[in-house]
C-alpha positions, 0 to 999 in steps of 0.5 A, a space after each residue: 613213592 610219594 617222596 619219589 614223585 615230590 623229589 622228581 618235581 623238585 629236581 625238574 624245577 631246579 633244572 629249568 629255573 637254575 639260579 633264577 630263584 633262591 630256593 626250590 624245596 618241599 612244603 609240608 602242606 597248603 600255602 598259608 600265613 605260616 608258610 609265607 613267613 618261612 618263605 619270605 626269606 627265600 623269595 623268589 622261590 618255588 615250593 612243592 607240596 603233595 596236595 592229597 589224593 582221591 581214590 580211583 575206585 579200583 577194588 583189586 589194588 588201591 589206585 589214586 589220583 594224586 595232586 601235587 602243587 607247585 607254588 611260585 612266590 615272588 617279591 618286588 619292592 617296586 610293586 605288585 605289577 613287577 612281582 608278576 612280571 619282573 624287571 631287568 633286576 629280578 624275575 617275576 612270577 609269570 616267567 617262573 610259571 612259564 618255565 615250571 608248567 611246561 617242565 612239570 607237565 608230562 614229567 614221567 616219574 620212573 615206575 610211577 607215571 606221568 604228571 598232567 597239568 590240572 590248574 593254575 591259581 592266583 592265590 592273591 590275598 590282602 595279607 600277601 599283598 601287604 607282605 609284598 609277595 605274589 603267590 601262584 599255584 600250579 596243580 598237577 595230577 598223577 594216577 598212582 597204583 599203590 603197592 600191595 599191602 604185602 607180598 604173599 612170599 613174605 608171609 611165614 609158612 602155613 604150619 598148622 590148620 585147625 577147623 571146626 566142621 558142622 556136619 548134620 543137624 543141630 543134634 549132631 556133634 561138631 567135628 574138629 580137625 587139627 593138621 600140622 603141615 609138612 614144611 620145606 627144609 631150610 637151606 
């Protein structure tokens, strides 16, 4: 289910970005210096990561509000302004965000649900600036009903019942039961 959602976001981003980026791929975790090193060879690029989930308080079946983050990364030799805005030769981060955000917002993942925009953040840091990149993060939420831990039909047949019964007072002996239950015939 989690991979299905991530794959749907990646496919949608690929469709709307076409050849404007070098890559659209998944990312194992939050954006940091190590992920930046790996991404520098793939800019401009879009990277998708599952950002975790919060329980939604359903006592019957696990329900969570999942967070997916789409990171937009661009680089430009002409400076920070061009990294954001682009120019005639290379796409800027704003143009990528303007394509990605409406494409992923309300994206319906079959048998799961629809994503909604939560926030867009500028992840500016001196380190990123020195590396010559800008990084933006568009976060989306998706309520997910997790599958049951097991299907009762997948359980082995109930073959043996044993029980200890406390009847009477402290001086009375316990009664024990043991019953072998009849099983349906196999085909």
